[in-house]
N, C-alpha and C positions, 0 to 999 in steps of 0.2 A: 459486706455489701452495704452501704447507706441507704435506707429505703428512698423512694423520689416523690419528692414532692411537689404538690402544685398550689397554688394559691391564688383566690379569687382575685380579678381584674378589679381597681376601682371602679365605676361607675361612671361616668361622665369624662374619662380623660382620653382625650383624640390624640396627644400630641406625638403620635407614634413616627421615629425618625430612623436615623440607616440602620439602629440597633435590632429593628423589628418587633422593639417593645415601648411601649407605652406609661413603662413605671420598671422600677428599679424593684427588683425580688430579691432579697436576704432571705434564705433559707437556713435554719438550724444553726444562727451562729451561737458560737459556746465561748469565745474568747475571754480570758478574764473571769470575770463576773455575768459574764450573759446567760440567763438560763435555757438555752437550744431556742432561741427567738425567731420566730417568721415574721418578717420588719416589708413592708410594702412604701417604697417613697417615691408620689410622682413626679416623672419626669417634665425636664423645661419648667421648672418651679420655683419657688423660694423657701425652701423647705426649712425649719427650726426645730434642732434636736434638744431637747431642756430635760431639766433633771435636778433632783439634789446632786450636789457635789457628791462623786464615788459612786453614782449608779450606773454604770456605764456608757456613759453618752458615749464618751470619747471613745472606749473599746469597742465600739458598732460604728463610731465615722472613721474615725484614724486605723484603727489594729483592725479592721475587718474588710471596712471598703474600700478605705484608701490601702491599705497595706495589699490586698488582693488586685488591687489596679495593677499597680507597680510591681506585682509578682508578675501577670499577665504580660507588662511592658518589656519586663528582662526575657522573659520567655520568644520574645517576638527577634535578639538578638541573633544572633549564629551563634552553631556550638563553640566555634573556635572562639570567639568575645566571652561567651559563657563561661569558660574555661577559666577565665582570669577574674572573673566576678562570683563564681560559685553559683550554688542553686536555694532562690529566696524560699523561706521555707512558708508554706500556704498555711495561712489562717483557718482556727478551729469554725469551719462553718461546711454544710454539705454545700450549700449551691449558689451563686450570685450571677442571675438572670437580668439582661439590659445595661449592663455594667461598659458606659462609654469610659473617654479616656479619661485619666483621675490630675487635677492637680490639687496639691495640698496648700493651702497659705498658714501656716502656724505661726505663734509666738516666738518660738524656744529655737526658731533659724536665723535670729536677731548676730549678725555679724559682729565680730569683735575687735575687725582690723583698722586701725586708726585712718587708714585709707579712704575707707567705704565710706560715702555721703550721701546724702538726699540725691545730688545733683546727677550722682555716679549711678547710682543702683536704677533714678526714673528717667535716664540716658537725657535727661535735658542739659547736661555740662558737655557729654559730649555734643550733641548738636552745635552748642553755643562754641567749642571750641574750633567745629567746622567752618560757625560764621568767622569767628576771628581769624585762619589760617587763610580765608579766601576773600574775606571782604576788610577787613580789618586795615586801620591808616596808621602807619608807623610814626612817634616822635620821639624826638631825643630827648634822653635821659639826662643828658647835659647842657644843656640850650632851654628845650621845651619846643623846639621847630620842627614843624615837618620834615620826616624824612623823604629824601629823594631816591629815586633809580634815574642812568642816565645813559641812554643808548651812545654808540661810538661815533652816529652819525649829531644826536646833541651836544658832546662836549667837544667835537670838531665845530661846531657852529658858534658854541658858544667862546672859545677859544679865538676865534676869528672874530669875532663879532665888538669880542668884549679886551681882547688884548693886542688888536692888531698892530702891529709898529714896536711893540714891545719888546724886550730880550727877555725870554722865559725859557726856566728850565724844566723840562721832564723828567720827575722821579716815580721807581716803583717802588714801593714799599716791600720789604722783605723780613726787616726786624722791629716789630713793636713792642717797647717798654718790656724788654727780657735783660738779664743778667747771664755774661759769658765775655771769652777773648775773642770770640768767633773766627780763629786763626785758620782754620778750613776754610770757612764759609770766603773770607777776602782774595784766596787763592784760588777756586772755583768761581769767580765774577771775573776774577780776571782773564782764566781759561777762556772764560764766552766769552773777551772782545772786550769786553768795559773796561776804564781805564781810571775812572771816577765813583765816588761814593759821599753820601751826605752823609755823615757820623754826627748825632745829637746835634744837629742843626749846622752843623759847616759841610762844607765841599774840601775835600778830598782826593788826592791823589794817591791809587792804591801802587803801595812799596811789597819790594820783598819782607817775610817775616814781619808783616802788619799785622799786630793782633792789640786788643783793647783791657781796658782792666777789669777784669773777671766779676767783679764784687759789686761794681757799679749796673746799672738800670741803664739801658741803649736804645735809638732808634736809630734804625740802618737803613737807607733809602739808593738803590742804583742809578743813577743819574745816566739818563737812557740818551737824551737828546738834549743842547740847546741850541735855541734860533733864532729869527725873529718871525712871527707866522704873516702870511701872508696868502690871498686868494689864489695867485697863482700855482703858491710850493704846498697845495692842499693834499696834495698824494704823499708827501714826504711825512706829514703833519699826522696824517691817516694811520702809515706804517708806522712810527711812533709812538702814537697812540697804541697802537694795538700791543705793539711790543711792551709799551709798559704793563699793561694790563695784564696781558701774559704772566709777565713775572709779578708781578703785583696779586693776582690773584683775585681779579677785579678789578682793584683799584689801585688807583696812581692821584699823584701828586703834582702840583705846578708850583715854582716860584716867577714870581710877575718882575717886571722892572722894579720895584721897590722892596723888592725881598721876602712879601708877602703870600704865606702860605696857603693854596685855594686845592680840598678836595673834590676829588669825581670818584664817582662809584658806579661801577655795573648792576651793585647790589642797593639793599636801601642804606644808605646815606646821610649823613647829619656833615652839611656842605660847611656850617661853623665850626666848628670843633672836630669834623672827620671820622667821629665811631661809626662803625659801620654794625649792620644785623644781618644775620643767615637769612635767607629766605626761608618766612616762617610756614610751618605745616599743623596739623592738628597736635601732634607731640608735642611742638612747640608753648602750645599749652596747658599742658598735662603735667599737674605734679607728679605723677604717678612715673614719667618717665623722664632719663638722664636729661632729654632736650629739656625740659621746661621747668624740671623742679628747681627749688631754691638753693643755692649749694652750702649753706650754713646748715638747715634744720632739713633737706633731703627730700622737700614736700610736705613734711608733717605743719608744719607753721608754729610747731614751738620745739624748745630744748631743754635739754635737761642743765641744770648747771648748779654745782657745787657752792654753796654762797655762804656768808658768815653766820648767817642766822641759822643754818643747816648745822654746823660746826659746833658755834656755843649756841646752844638752844636758852640756857639760861645764865646771865650773866652775873647773878649774885653766887654764883658757885665759885671755888676757888681752882685751879687746876689743879690740886692734888686731889680735892673733892669730884673731878671728874668735869670739871667745866667745860673741856674738849672733848666732846663728844666721840670722835671716834679713837681717840687713846683710853677713856674710861680713867681710872683713878690711878693714884700714884704706883708706878712700879718700878722695878731697879731697871730701867730702859733706855738706852742712849741717849733716846729721843727728849725726854725728861730732862736730862741732862744739858741736853745742848739748850731746850728754854728757861733752864735756869740759869743758867752762863747768860742768854738776852736778860733776862729780867736784872740779873743783878751788877748790868752797864743804867738800869732803872732804876736803883735801888729799890727793888720789889721781890719779894720771892713767891717759891708756888704756896703760900696759903694767904696771899693776896685775892679779893675776889676780884675778879676781871670787870666789875663794872667801875673800879678804882682803875685799870687798868688808860695812862693816853692814849691821844688816837695813833699817833705814831707806832708805838707801841702795840698797836692790837695790828694793823697793817703789816707791820713787820710779821707777827706771827703769822699771817694768814698766807701772805704771797711773798715773804723770805725777805732779803734783807743781803745788800752787795757787800755792807761791813762786815769783817772780820770778828768773832768772839774766841773765846779760848774756856778750854775746860779744864778746870786743875785737875791735878795728881792728887791722886789720896797717896799715894806710898811714899813721896817725895814732896812734902808743904812747901807752898812758894813756889811751885815751879807748873809750866804748863802740861796736860796731859797732850792735847794737841789745837790745832786753830780749825775753824770752821766758818764756812758760810752759809745761814742759813736757810734751806731751800722753800719752807712755807706749806703748811700743813693743806690748805687748797691746793697750791701748784702740785705738792706730793701725791692726791689722793688722784687728782686726775692721769698724773702719771701711773698711777696703779689702774686707772680707769682701762686706758689706752691698750695695757701687754700684761693682763694677769687671766687669774682660771674664773672659769663659772662662777665658785663658789665667794671669788673675793668681789665680782660682779654684783651679786646678791647683797653681798653685805653693802656695799659702794651706795647702793638703792636709797637706803635710810638716809643719807644726805644730801639727793639730789632732789630741786624742788626746778618744778617745767614752768618756764617761762614762756612767752611769747617769744618767738625768734626776732633778734634785733635787726636783721638783713631785711626782710621781708615785712615786717609786722605781721604775722600770721597769714599773710596773702599767699603763702605755700608755693610761689612762681619767682622766677628770676626775674633781673630788673627788666632785662630787654622784651620779656613778656607781659610784662605790665603798664610798658608804653604803647602798644597796640591800642588803637581804642575802635569802638563803632557808636555812634552819634555822642563822643564828649565822656564813654565811659569805658574804663576796661573792664577785660572778665572777672576780675576779683571782686570786683564793686559790684556787679550786677550776683555775683553768688551770694553777696553777702545781705543782699535785697530779701527779705522775705515774700512768700509766691504772691502775698495780693499785690506789694510794690511793684514785684515784677512782670504782674497783668497789665499794671498800669501802663508802667515802664513800654510793655511791646506795643501797645492800642493802637499808639501812633508814632511808630518809630521810626516808620515808611517817611513821614514828611522831615525827618531829621537825617536822613541818608541822602548820599549820592546817587544818581541815574545808577552808575555802577554796581555800585553797593545792591541798590533794589532789586537789579538783573542775577546779581549770583545768589541774594541772600533771600529770595520768594520762594524757594522751595522749603529752605531750610526754617525758616519763620513758622512755617504753616507747624508743620513739624511740633518746633518747639511750644507754641501757642497752643496744639491738641493736648501736652502734656501737661502744660502749668494748668490746662482747663481740669485736667484727669485730680489734679492733687487738691485744686477749689473745691470739685465736687465731694470729696470726701473730710472734708471741713478740717486740711491741714493746711488752711490759707497762713498760718504765723512762722512756719518752719521756716529756714533758707538754705537755699543750694549746697552750701559748705558745712551746713550740721553733719559733723560725722554722725554714721547708723548708731555706734553704740551708747548713743548718749541718749535713745530714743525711749521711750516705753514699747513692752512689747504691741501693745494695740497700735502707735504709731509706725512701727514699724512693717506690723502686718499691713496696715491700711497702703502705706506706701507700694510695699511688694499688689497689693489690691489695686494701686492704682497702673502700673506696669502690666498686670494681666489684661487691663480692660484696654488698655490701648493696644496691647496685639490682635484686639478684634477676632479672638476664636470662635471657634463654633461648634456645639455638639461637645463639649465640654464637663466635664461632672468637675465642680470646684466645691472642697471641703475646708471653712474656714472655720479657727478657734476665736471664738470671742472677741469677731474683729471691734466691737462698739467700745473695748476696756480703752479709759484715759479720754472719752467723750464725752462731752457737756452734751445735755439736753438736748440744745438748739440746735447744735449740728448733726445729732444723730439723723434728722429727717435725710443732710446732704446724703450719708452714710447708704440708709434703706433706697434711697434715690437709685444709688451707684450700683448697688447690690440687684434693682429691680431691670436696670438696663443691662447689666449682666445677664441675664435671664431673658431679658425680651430678646437678646441679639440669636439666643436659640442653645443656651446654655442651663444646667441644671445644678442649681447654686443651695448647698448645704452645709446649714448656719448652724453651730453649737455654740447655744447662747440661752443668757437668764437674763437679757432685756424684753422690759415691758414692751414697749411700744414695737421692735422685731418683731414680735412674738405678732402682737396684733395686727402688724401689717403683711405679714409673712403666706401664704398661698395654702399654706399646711404645718401644722403641729406633731410633734412624737416626743410624749414622756416617757422619758427610759423612770421606772422606781421598783418599789414602791419607795424603799432606803437606800444606804450606801450602801457600799463593799458587799457582802454576801446578803444581805437582804434586797439586795436590787438585783439590776439584770432582766428586769420586762417590760413589758409595754403595760402602763397603766392608763395610758391617753394617748388619744391621736382624731385628727382630722383639723377641719377648716376653722381655723378661728370660733368661728360662731359654732357650729358643733365642738369645739373643742372646752368652751366655756360651760356649756350644760352638763360636760364631766358624766356621761352620759353612757360611756365608753365600757364594755365587759369584756374585761381582763383579768386581773390579781383582783384578789378582795384588797378593802380600802381604795377610796377616792383619790383622785389627784387632786396632790396640796398645788401645785404650779396652777392650775385653774382655778382652786379656792382663791389664792391670794391675785390671778390676773380679775378673776369679779367681782373682789373686794366683798366675799363671806369671809377670808380670816385677813388679817394686815395687821403691819408692824404699828404698837400704837404711839402715840407724841406723850411723854408725860405729865401728867398732872402738875409738875412741878418741877422748874431748871435748878440746878447746884446754883448758888451763890457767889460756892469758891471760897478760898483763905484771904482774899481783899487783896492780894500783893498781886504786882506785875510783873513781866520779864518785859522790856522795852529795846526797841535795836532803833536808835535815829539815825535818818535819811541813807536809808539804800537803796545804789544807784546802778548794783550791777546786773549784766544784759538789759534786760528792755522796761527794769524798776525807774519810775521815776520820783527819786529822793523820798521813799517811802519811811514814814514810821510806822512800825507794829507794836504794839502795845497786847500783848498775850497776855491774858486774865489768867492765875493759878490758881491748880484742885479743881479746874471745870473739865470738861470734854468741848475743845474746841474744834471747829472744822475750818479748813481754809477749802474756800469756793473759787469758783470764776473758768470763764471759757477755756479752751485749750489755749495755753501759751500765751496767757495772760498776766503770770509771771510768777506761778505757784510757787515750779519745783527751785527756781532762781531762788526766792525769798526764804523758803523752809531748807531744802540740801545744800543751796549755795551759798547764802549768807547764815541763818541761826546753827546752823547745824555745826560746820566748821567751827564759829565762834564758839559754842558750848564744847565742843568736843577738843580744841584746843584749852580751855579754861581748865577741863576738868582731866583730860588723857595726856595735856600735853603731845598732843597731833599736830603734824608738820602741814596737813592739809589747810591752804590758802581757804580765806573766805573772800568774797566778792566786797569789793567797795562799799564800809559803810561809815558812821561818822562816831558816832559811839552806842553803848549798852550800858543799860543799868539793870540792877535787879539779880548779877547773880548768884548771890548772895541767897537768895529765896530756893535755892536748889543742889541737889549733893549728885546727881549724874544726869546723864540724857542716854538713852537708848534708841536711836534708829532701827527700823524693821524694813528695811526696803523689801524688792521681790526681786533682788540679783539671785543665782543658785545657791545651795550651801553646799556645792559641791562642785565641779565638773568632769569630774570620772566616776566609771558606776562604784568605787571603793568607799565614795561619800554615801551615807544613808540617813535616813529620821533620828536610828539610834545611836549613832557616833557624834551626831553634828549635838544633839542634846545631852551627850556625855551618859546617859542610860546605858551606853554599852560597856562603859568601865565597871559600872555595879552588876550589869550581868555577868560579866567575867570573874569579878570577885566572886560572887556567887556560885558559881561554879565550880571557882578553884575553891571552894570550902566544902564542897559535897564529898563526901568521906572514898568516894570512888577514885576522886581523883587526887585526895589527898597519900592513898594507898599506890597510887599511880608517880605520884611526886610531881604533879600540874603545876603548873603554876598559873595567875590571871594571864599573862602573855601565850601560854598555850593557845586560849581562846579566841585570838585575834588573827584575822586572817590576813593581815598585816607585815606578823611574825612570822621566821621560818621555825618550824618546827610542827603546830598543831594544823596549818593552811594545809591548803593542798597545793602541791610543788609544781603540776601542771600550769595552772592558770596564776600562777602566784597568788592564791586565795582571792581571785576577780568575781570567781563563780563565769564569768566571761572570757572570751579570748577575743582581741579585737585583731579584725582581718584587714588592710592595708590595701585601699582597691585604686586601679591606676588613673581612673579616671572618674570615678566616685566617691560621695563621703563614706570615711571608714565603717564597717558593719562589725558589731559585736556579735559572736554566737555562741549558744551555751559552751561550757567546757565540757568535753566528752566522759573526762575522767570524773569528776565529783559530780557530774549532772545539774550545773547549780547550786552546790551546797555550800561551796566557798574550801569546804575542811577536810583534813584527809580522815580514812576511816576510825583510828583511833581514838582521834576526838571527840567523834559523834558516839561511840560507846559510854559515853558519860551523859547520864542523863537526869534530867531533875523534873519530878512529876511525871514521867516519862517522855520529856520534851527531850532531844538534843539540842546544844547551841545554834544549830542551823533551824532546828523544829521552832525556835522563838524569834529568831528573825524571820521566817513567815509569817507566824503570827501576825492578826489584824491589831490596831489598838485597843479594837474595842473585847476581842479575846484576850488582850493583857491585862484590861483588869480586873478580871475575874482570876487568870493566872497570877498575878503577881502581887493578889490582895491581900497575903504575909509579909510583905517587904514593901515597908513602906518610904525606902530611900526612891526604889524605883517604881511604884507605883504613884508618887508625887510628879514624877515627869508624865507617866504615862496620862494622869486623869487630867493635865492642861493640855497636853493634844486631844484627847477626847473631846474635852472645853471648847475645844478653837473649831471644832466641826471638824478632827480629822480623823475619826472612830472607821474609816474605812482602807486607809493607807496600812502597809506591811511596817513593821519594825524598823525591814533591811531594806526598804524598796532603795533601787538604785538612786541617786538625786538627779541622775541626768533626764527618768522620766516623771519627775516632777514638775507639775506648773509652776509660772510665777507668782500665781496666788495662793499653791499652797507651799511653796520654800518660804514664802513669806509668814504664814501659822506656824510653819514649823520652827520657824526664828522667834515667833510671838511665843509660841509654847515655852520654849528653852528659857525666856527673859520673864513669863510670867511663874515658871517653876523655881525660880530664886525669890528670898527674901525682899521684900518691897522697904523702903523707908520712909513711905509716905510723902516723900518730897522727888520722885522721880519725875524727868518728861520724859515719855515715851512717844514718836514721832510714826507715824505709819502712814502709806503713801498706796491711796485705795486697794484696802485691807480686801474689799468685796471684791476684788479680782476673783472670777471662777466661785462664787457664791450663790447660789439660790437663796431664795427666800428666806424659807426655813435657816437656811442656815448663816443669814445674817443677823439673822432675829439671834440664834446662839453665840456670833460674835459680839453683839454690840451686847448683850449680858456679862461676858465677861470684860470688855473694855469699861460696864458702868461698875463692873464692881473695883477696878484699878483705881478709876476716879472718886468714888465714894470712899478709899482709903487716903484720901489727899492729896493725890497722883495729877500727875496732869498730862491728859490726852491729846495730842494733838494729831490731826488726819488731816490726809491732802486727800478727796473725794467728789465725785460725782454724783454718787449715787444720794437718789432722795430721801431714803427710808434711812438711812443715815444723819444723813443735813439735818431732817425735821426733829431728831430726836436729840439732838448737838445740844449743850449748856448756851453757847457762845459760838458766833459766825463770823467771818474775816472773810467780806470778796472781793475779790480782783476783778480787774475789767478797765473799759466796756468790752475793750475786744483783745485779741491776740496781736503777738506781735509787737511792733512799736505803737501800734493805735491801744497797747493793754499796760499793765507797769502802774494800776493807780491802784488804791483802797475805794470802792466806789462806796460800802457798807458794809455796818460790822453793827454788831450786837445780837438779840436773840432770833431765834428765825421768822418770828413773827414780824418783829421789826424790819428784817432785813426783807419780808414779803412785800411789805409797802414801797419800798425803793424803786424808782419810777425808771432808771436806768440802769437796774440790774435784770439782768437776764436770769440767772439763777432765781432773784427775786418773783421771778413772773412764775416760773415753772413751781416754784415751792408754795405761791400761792394759792393755786391748781389743788398739789398735794395737800395739805392742810384743808383746805375748804372738803377735801374727800370725792 
């Protein structure tokens, strides 16, 4: 039995709620590296948990408090429901008192689904769909005229008022622009009692065995009545119109005295062209529904095409040397014989470079030809072996795409280029849906506006709407404005509603989920967040902090794992976990209100709180006395215009540490990730990824490679880990295979791989975990009972190096591996670089799915740093300080400085002022986000940018430099 513990209540905390507690008491927490700690967290406050990376912050917040909250929620299900889910493992903690319902808002839950957008996640788009379905006005996509609905009485009044005394013919349309012979249809019409039909504009009698040309497109209408309308014949006219509407399914046509065709409909119809729309519903405006999605791109807004450029990437090559990428170099295949026969007609051969081919020949090779060509016989000289019509490489690949195996589909992806859908031009919706308007805008035009623009548009939209629209839309508009307001409050005014969720950074996606939670107005909840300030400029940090305070003021407890200086100083309570990372952490080193915390007088463990030292200014990252001058060379990209960039010319000084700054949404990623990186990647590695538009690029000859280190996961399954990603595991397996015991048993390096049969545990197939698929919840991974998470079978684990099995090595931290592999230079180099970037606390075999975005980025950085550099490399890093404590940022800067000192160029996209102030050169974008951004407003040394009045970065930098 565990000894019952009690904790003294914090004085002055009186916010007792329904739980009966005024604080959350965590007693005996031992999850991961936590050292049996007792923690008291005040309720209904904004609490920040901080500490060095790997000290145990997430272990406390997510793996202990959130995991226990989730387990208690699962236990509230019925026994029947739990039989499907299974029991959740209890976190390693003695007791947690005062725990409310818990909601976790993490970064790793970003949806990869291309159909998830900012609008659908925040529900703003759902309300827009409702507004357009109920209050939208329909316009014809043919004439642009407003569509009309007509009741039967209105149609009668129109005919009597405008065509009285004229001879008219009432028609019921039954076939519109379709092929077929329609023999059975004519028999059916005749049986109903009608004698005449109008076929393709000509009225005919129905005769026996009547049929049409089945390969031509036809229009067929039944002649319902022919009459001269008079007021006294209103009843007959009414009956005929009713019959015509019934046969025509709500639509009818009329031929006037001059033979002109007039359209009438009870549905939405264009009286001029006769086109009609179905009655709109919210689904008509959903790109995730077949009723609203564009039929060409299925609501994705983009299509994958096989293009000439992707099939022939290098026209300087000949076909025999592999110019046609899907075919490769010349082999004895029929297709090469056929191509050779076509080339012969143009007096060319397979060794001629493609660049010398005439346009007509190139088109024939790509898209086929109707002209016959012949392959000569090898056996009988002068005779033809066979004749053929060439299908074309692109047509052949498209045919393979439609009906082929998954393996071929995967191979074909190399020749696919993603392009904007030609039908909807990226709007995702079918044509009819785009011609419903509110205040002269369709739903796609609103979805493409950024949030600040949308706010202005909705401000006085009532004045541009009709009375009917205002009555219908009153409540809907209130909901839309409320949700837009939440996005503005957390600094996401630069996003558009149609922006896919998978293109957002972890911090942006987390803040969108935060905005959705604020909208729910829940009370008495414990919210746990993981660094929500990531990707946010200092200017917008205030908005985020205010939003968290609003969530607190509603009556919730907000627990934030965070390193941001402003967030800590504005919080109600700070909890510092440390003093080191991994096994050196897991203890409370400081806690209290910001005022108490800064004094650093908490008596917990030996050693003071480094966080308090950095916050109070007792320690700091120093500004360099002298900044690098670089090598005097530049990489210049002229007139970049992608997304919101306004004809930007980027002059990147080489051989220096350069930081790209600017408010969120100002165009940093558009300029670097989507323009600069694809240009360089294409130049050095022949990548197929297209860059955003630009005019020209100069200075490529001054670099020899580009390396982008982003925050995407190093793997999507538990099989990926830092050891496999960095290539270290191959060296470790080779080392184990060289051991005497392994040689006696005949073990090769593959025996020590958990992905290969033989040495791995076959029960979990080397994963160490088993995936349990849930019916209505996310999949859960549980430890394999056979190998207890070790991944290997007993025989493999019997081979030991320095007393450690291969599984023990994977369980080592990077820090432990430094000593263990001291005599193995190849492995040591990789381990040392991982330690240098502040990853000493992670284990070599830690599952990739458990690494944060910042940790994944540093693993990639370590992998690149362990390679030998050339001094002419460009490194691109996107917010490398994500998840890093002040102390770790200092370590990271040491590594980046070493790279720049060797002559390499280090390009960093960053908001962190500690990184910005030590850079050699800054390029600041702005002035605002979204459409109001996209300009370079300042560039030069940090001191120079600090003096630029229009720069928000400069304003905060000036204060930072002044101390």
